[in-house]
DRENLO-277276 format. One record per residue (C-alpha): residue in three letters; x, y, z. Coordinates in steps of 0.05 Angstrom, whole numbers, padded with zeros to 5 digits, always signed. Each point is the difference from the previous one (the first is absolute). Example, Ala and Ser with C-alpha at 12.3 -4.5 7.8 and 13.67 -1.06 7.14 Angstrom:
// DRENLO-277276
ALA+00246-00090+00156;SER+00027+00069-00013;
***
This chain:
// DRENLO-277276
MET-00437-00301+00118;THR+00044-00054+00029;LYS+00060-00030-00035;VAL-00038-00064-00013;GLN-00057+00037-00033;PHE+00049+00040-00042;LEU+00034-00064-00024;GLN-00067-00030-00017;GLU-00016+00062-00041;LYS+00066-00006-00035;SER-00011-00074-00015;SER-00069+00015-00030;TYR+00029+00055-00043;HIS+00054-00046-00029;ILE-00051-00055-00013;THR-00043+00050-00039;TYR+00060+00032-00035;PRO+00054-00054-00004;ASP+00045+00040-00047;ARG+00006+00061+00045;THR+00056+00015+00049;ASP+00001+00013+00075;LEU+00014+00073-00015;SER-00064+00002-00042;PHE-00040-00028+00059;TYR+00030+00049+00050;ARG-00016+00059-00045;TRP-00071-00026-00012;PHE-00009-00010+00075;THR+00023+00070+00020;GLU-00045+00031-00054;ASN-00060-00038+00028;HIS+00019+00004+00074;PRO+00039+00064+00008;ASP-00015+00003+00075;LEU+00033-00067+00016;ALA+00073+00003+00020;VAL+00013-00073-00017;GLY-00005+00015-00075;TRP+00046+00060+00002;TYR+00051-00039+00042;HIS+00004-00058-00049;LEU+00001+00048-00060;GLY+00058+00036+00032;ALA+00037-00065+00014;GLU-00010-00022-00073;TRP+00024+00066-00028;GLU+00061-00005+00046;ARG+00013-00071-00024;GLN+00000+00026-00072;GLY+00049+00056+00018;LYS-00052+00055-00007;GLU+00018+00034+00066;GLU-00037+00066-00013;GLN-00066-00037-00014;ALA+00013-00044+00060;LEU+00007+00060+00046;GLN-00064+00031-00027;ALA-00038-00065+00014;TYR+00028-00006+00070;ARG-00019+00072+00014;LYS-00072-00014-00022;ALA-00003-00057+00050;LEU+00031+00041+00056;HIS-00052+00054-00008;LEU-00057-00049+00011;PRO-00028-00021+00068;ALA+00047-00048+00036;ASP-00013-00074-00009;GLU+00041-00064+00003;PHE+00042+00023-00059;ALA+00018+00068+00029;GLU+00064-00024+00035;LYS+00022-00041-00061;THR-00011+00060-00045;ARG+00037+00047+00047;ASP+00060-00048+00004;ALA+00001-00010-00076;TYR-00005+00075-00012;GLN+00056+00017+00049;GLU+00044-00056-00027;LEU-00008+00025-00071;LEU+00016+00072+00022;ARG+00063-00026+00036;LYS+00019-00038-00063;ARG-00007+00062-00043;ARG+00040+00042+00050;LYS+00056-00052-00001;GLN-00001+00002-00076;THR+00005+00076+00001;TRP+00059-00001+00049;ARG+00034-00056-00039;LYS-00005+00041-00064;ALA+00027+00061+00037;SER+00057-00042+00030;ARG+00018-00029-00069;LEU+00001+00070-00028;LEU+00044+00024+00057;LEU+00048-00059-00010;ALA+00002+00013-00075;SER+00015+00073+00015;LEU+00058-00018+00046;LEU+00028-00050-00050;PHE-00006+00051-00055;LEU+00037+00051+00042;TYR+00054-00051+00017;SER+00009-00015-00075;LEU+00008+00074-00015;VAL+00052+00009+00054;PHE+00041-00062-00013;SER-00012-00018-00073;PRO+00041+00024-00060;SER-00019+00064-00035;PRO-00048-00030-00052;LEU-00053-00002+00054;SER+00008+00074+00017;GLU-00044+00052-00033;PRO+00031+00044-00053;GLU+00016+00070+00023;GLY-00057+00048-00009;ALA-00052-00055-00009;ALA-00068+00029+00017;PRO-00043-00037+00051;GLN-00064-00030-00025;ALA-00056+00046+00024;ILE-00055-00029+00044;ALA-00045+00057-00021;PRO+00009+00061-00044;GLU+00056+00043+00028;SER-00047+00058+00013;LEU-00040-00045+00047;GLN+00058-00027+00040;ARG-00004+00021+00073;PRO+00053-00006+00055;HIS-00006-00070+00028;VAL+00010-00011+00075;GLU+00001-00065+00040;VAL-00006-00005+00075;ILE+00035-00059+00033;ALA+00008-00019+00073;VAL+00067-00024+00026;PRO+00024-00035+00064;GLY+00016+00046+00058;ASN+00068-00030+00015;LEU+00037+00025-00063;ASP+00050+00057+00003;SER+00004+00051-00056;GLN+00053-00038-00039;GLN-00037-00066+00003;LEU-00064+00035-00017;ARG+00030+00034-00061;ARG+00028-00065-00027;GLN-00065-00039+00009;VAL-00044+00055-00029;GLU+00047+00007-00060;ALA-00006-00075-00012;TYR-00076+00006+00004;ALA+00000+00058-00050;ALA+00046-00037-00048;SER-00044-00062+00002;ARG-00059+00041-00027;ARG+00038+00020-00064;PRO-00034-00047-00052;SER-00069+00026+00018;LEU+00017+00074+00006;GLN+00029+00044-00054;GLN+00004+00069+00031;PRO+00033+00029+00063;TYR-00041-00011+00063;THR+00004+00013+00074;VAL-00001-00050+00057;VAL-00027+00028+00066;VAL+00026-00042+00058;VAL-00041-00005+00063;PRO+00010-00037+00066;GLU-00029-00070+00006;VAL-00076-00003+00000;SER-00022-00056+00046;GLY-00029-00058-00041;ALA+00015+00032-00068;PRO+00051-00031-00047;LEU+00071+00029-00001;PHE+00032+00026-00065;ALA-00067-00003-00036;PRO-00040+00060-00026;LEU-00053+00025+00049;LEU-00045+00033-00052;PHE-00049+00036+00045;TYR+00042+00016+00062;ARG+00014+00072+00021;PRO+00070+00008+00028;VAL+00002+00034+00068;GLU+00073-00014+00015;LEU+00056-00014-00050;ARG+00066-00038+00002;GLY+00022+00026-00068;LEU-00012+00017-00073;LEU+00034-00029-00061;ARG-00010+00024-00072;TYR+00022-00052-00052;ASP+00007-00002-00075;PRO-00014-00071-00025;VAL+00026+00015-00070;SER+00070+00022+00020;ARG-00003-00042+00064;THR+00023+00056+00043;VAL-00021+00034+00065;LEU-00018+00071-00019;SER-00006+00024+00073;ASP-00012-00027+00069;LEU-00013+00025+00071;TRP+00005-00043+00063;PHE-00019+00010+00073;GLU+00030-00038+00058;GLN-00066+00007+00038;PRO-00070+00002-00028;CYS-00024+00072-00010;ALA-00055+00039-00034;CYS+00053+00041-00036;GLN-00053+00046-00031;ASP+00051+00056-00003;LYS+00041-00036-00053;PRO-00018+00022-00071;ALA+00013-00070-00028;VAL-00049-00029+00050;GLN-00052+00052-00017;THR+00007-00015-00075;ALA-00004-00075+00010;LEU-00060+00002+00045;ALA-00038+00047-00047;ALA+00014-00048-00059;LEU-00021-00059+00043;ALA-00066+00033+00018;GLU-00015+00012-00074;GLU+00017-00072-00019;GLN-00042-00028+00057;GLN-00060+00043-00022;THR+00009-00027-00071;LEU+00004-00072+00023;GLU-00062+00009+00044;GLN-00040+00028-00057;VAL+00019-00055-00049;LEU-00012-00054+00052;THR-00069+00030+00016;LEU-00019-00001-00074;ARG+00026-00070-00012;ASN-00035-00027+00062;ALA-00066+00034-00021;LEU+00005-00031-00070;TYR+00018-00068+00028;ARG-00059+00000+00049;THR-00046+00025-00056;HIS+00021-00059-00043;GLN-00012-00047+00058;ARG-00070+00027+00010;ILE-00026+00008-00071;GLY+00049-00039-00044;TYR+00028+00057-00042;LEU+00034+00068+00004;PRO-00034+00067-00010;ASP+00008+00037-00065;SER+00032+00059+00036;LEU+00030+00014+00069;ALA-00054+00052+00012;GLN-00052-00055+00005;LEU+00033-00023+00065;ALA-00024+00065+00034;GLY-00074-00009-00010;PRO-00056+00021+00048;TYR-00020-00044+00059;PRO-00006-00061-00003;VAL+00049-00006-00058;ASN+00053+00045+00032;THR+00059-00047-00005;LEU+00044+00060+00012;ALA-00017+00070+00026;GLU+00040+00033-00054;ILE+00051-00018-00054;PRO+00068+00022+00028;VAL+00038+00054-00038;PRO+00075-00010-00009;PRO+00046+00046+00041;PRO+00014+00065-00037;GLU+00075-00016-00003;SER-00014-00061-00043;GLY-00020+00041-00060;LEU-00061-00045-00010;ALA-00071+00026-00007;SER-00030-00068+00017;TRP+00019-00073+00007;ALA+00005-00041-00063;TYR-00052-00055-00007;TYR+00006-00058-00051;PRO-00057-00050+00014;ALA+00018-00038-00064;PHE+00062-00025+00035;PHE-00040-00035+00054;ARG+00007-00076+00004;PRO-00053-00035+00043;GLU+00043-00061+00010;SER+00054+00045+00031;ALA-00047+00053+00026;TRP+00044+00035+00052;GLU+00066-00008-00037;SER-00027+00029-00064;LEU-00024+00063+00035;LYS+00073+00024-00002;GLU-00012+00011-00074;VAL-00072+00025+00008;VAL+00021+00055+00048;PRO+00075+00008-00008;LEU+00042+00031+00055;GLN+00027+00059-00039;GLY+00064+00034+00020;TYR+00024-00053+00049;PRO+00022-00072-00001;GLU-00048-00054+00023;PRO+00015-00021+00071;PHE+00052-00055+00008;VAL-00050-00042+00040;PRO-00064+00009-00041;LEU-00062+00035+00025;GLN-00060-00043+00015;PRO-00075+00014+00008;LEU-00017+00040+00062;GLN-00025-00036+00062;VAL-00026+00028+00067;HIS+00026-00040+00060;VAL-00034+00012+00067;HIS+00042-00022+00060;LYS-00048-00004+00058;ALA+00053-00018+00051;THR+00037+00066-00010;HIS-00059+00045-00022;THR+00036+00015-00065;MET-00016-00003-00074;THR+00051-00011-00055;LEU-00012+00016-00074;THR+00046-00046-00040;SER+00022-00013-00071;GLY+00028-00071+00003;PRO+00061+00006+00046;HIS-00001+00076-00002;ILE-00031+00039+00057;VAL-00037+00059-00029;ARG-00032+00029+00063;ARG-00009-00015+00074;TYR-00058+00028+00040;PRO-00023-00005+00073;ILE-00072-00025+00005;GLY-00057-00013+00048;ILE-00035-00068-00002;GLY-00060-00035+00030;ARG-00005-00018+00073;ASN-00005-00072+00023;GLY+00028-00026-00065;SER-00059+00028-00041;THR+00044+00020-00060;PRO-00003-00062-00045;GLU+00062-00037-00023;GLY+00008-00026-00070;TYR+00005+00022-00073;PHE-00045+00055-00026;SER+00000+00052-00054;ILE-00022+00072-00004;GLU-00071-00002-00027;LYS-00020+00074+00002;LYS+00034+00067+00011;ILE-00040+00059+00028;ASN+00022+00072+00007;GLN-00028+00034+00063;PRO-00042-00060+00024;GLN-00060+00024+00039;GLY-00010-00023+00072;HIS-00021+00033+00065;ASP+00050+00051+00026;ASN+00047-00012-00059;ILE+00022-00066+00032;TYR+00029-00028-00064;GLY+00047+00058-00014;THR+00014+00022-00071;ARG+00006-00065-00039;GLY-00028-00071+00003;LEU+00023-00064-00034;VAL-00049-00058+00009;PHE+00034-00068+00002;GLN-00058-00044+00021;ALA-00073+00012-00017;ASP-00029-00011+00069;GLY+00026+00064+00030;TYR+00076-00005+00003;ALA+00040+00058-00028;ILE+00067+00035+00006;HIS-00017+00073+00015;GLY+00022+00064+00033;THR-00022+00023+00068;ASN-00024+00058+00042;GLN+00035-00033+00060;PRO+00075+00004-00015;GLU+00015-00024+00070;SER-00029-00068-00019;ILE+00057-00014-00049;GLY+00046-00052+00031;GLU-00058-00028+00041;SER-00052-00056-00006;MET-00065+00040+00007;SER-00042-00010-00063;LEU-00054-00052-00014;GLY+00043-00030-00054;CYS+00019+00054-00050;ILE+00071+00025-00010;ARG+00013+00073+00016;LEU+00055+00044-00026;HIS+00018+00073+00010;ASN-00036+00040-00053;PRO+00064+00021-00038;ASP+00021-00074-00002;VAL-00067-00026-00025;GLU+00001+00054-00054;GLU+00067-00025-00024;LEU-00021-00073+00003;TYR-00062+00018-00040;SER+00045+00031-00053;PHE+00044-00062-00006;ALA-00048-00057+00007;ALA-00046-00013-00059;THR-00064-00039+00008;GLY+00019-00073-00002;THR+00065+00010+00039;GLU+00010-00057+00049;VAL-00006+00010+00075;VAL+00035-00053+00043;ILE-00018+00002+00074;SER+00039-00041+00051;ASN+00026+00000+00070;LYS+00072-00003-00025;THR+00051+00054+00014;PRO+00032+00036-00060;PRO+00068-00028-00020;VAL+00028+00072-00003;PRO-00024+00031+00065;GLN+00019+00073-00015;TRP-00006+00039-00065;VAL+00005+00072-00020;ASN-00050+00020-00054;PRO+00020+00047-00056;ALA-00038+00064-00016;ALA-00076-00009+00000;ASN-00031-00022-00066;VAL-00073+00022+00001;LEU-00046+00005-00061;PRO-00057+00049+00010;ALA-00067-00036+00006;ARG-00058+00025-00042;PRO-00072+00019+00019;ASP-00026-00055-00045;GLU+00034-00051+00046;GLU-00046+00022+00057;THR-00066-00034+00016;PRO-00041+00055+00032;GLY-00065-00040+00003;ILE+00031-00057+00040;THR+00014-00003+00074;TYR+00048-00056+00016;ARG-00004-00046+00060;TRP+00067-00032-00002;LEU+00028-00036+00061;HIS+00039+00062+00022;
***
């Protein structure tokens, strides 16, 4: 349908129903013409004009998943602009909180005693004391700082976090990571070399202990380093599990309009296997399972309300909030990045299609298959279909093809990597494919996070003919 035909349709609608709004027309049009991007584009633009950004993004996504037409570029631009706007809002909120933290700290240091806390005042608990776990933050720092400069700047960073943290925590300091922000938590980064450690008590505003290295080192022989890295690994595992659950719930709501009655319903048999398994909290947490409160869900603030639906127990919410998972395919560098808003969750090497046969654009994971059948086990151990006409992200029986452009259009990963991606990415998770290079070129993944796939996720009667 051309723009002129669409406007004629709109005019006829308003002549027939003069008391109805443009939004009413756009909703009517998409219900009656769900395969036409023009309706979803205008519905998204109207939702955005009314400040309903979540609904706008959903409408834009619907348009982007349809065959390309004259509205494809407009939709892509509008979708990206709205995502940029939301990212800016997130960073502005974080910046305001950081500024407020610094001002609060300044007032405590330089104001008269009435602002100071009475001796022995107990900190307000973020979670029951029995559930509190050692909190660790990883930050990258410039390479040109000596130990004294480093100590002062990391202390200032730790002090600025005081209003949002109420228990002692550890800052793991790593050398600068190219492209990543400095003095900002790198939630899913595994330190290989360290510049130092600092343990800080935000209640008494004191440094409990610190350890600094003039040159980056692994320093695994230091007990303090061993303790910090073990606590970091536990916290990263916890964050990954909660993020996986929230993303699965968010994508479920996008697809069907409501949340399941229980988390167990996310792990159904194929084709309703949103997740392979419901993750079990680490033994150290003292939790038998993750809490689930669907009554706290608010559709108008779908993602934000999931912090209450699946609370992060034992740890503070990240300073820069988590966002729904997205899979970014960087064809130019043969890499894939799993992200949560500005946070890098994982980075994988990939194989792509020769002669530009891997499509570019916005897609979503439509199906997930355990042990997809093909001749000679060509699809490896897992498959995630992102376009119905034969395009999938899958494993391989040719590991030497990773890093190359050899397929007919599919995206190949090493089998352990596709098993981990399969664990993270629920059906409905967005896949963004472009020729862009990743903004952070190098990343060190934390310990593998793989959920065992089940036999009822297999499709033994189907032989796939993906564009491998």
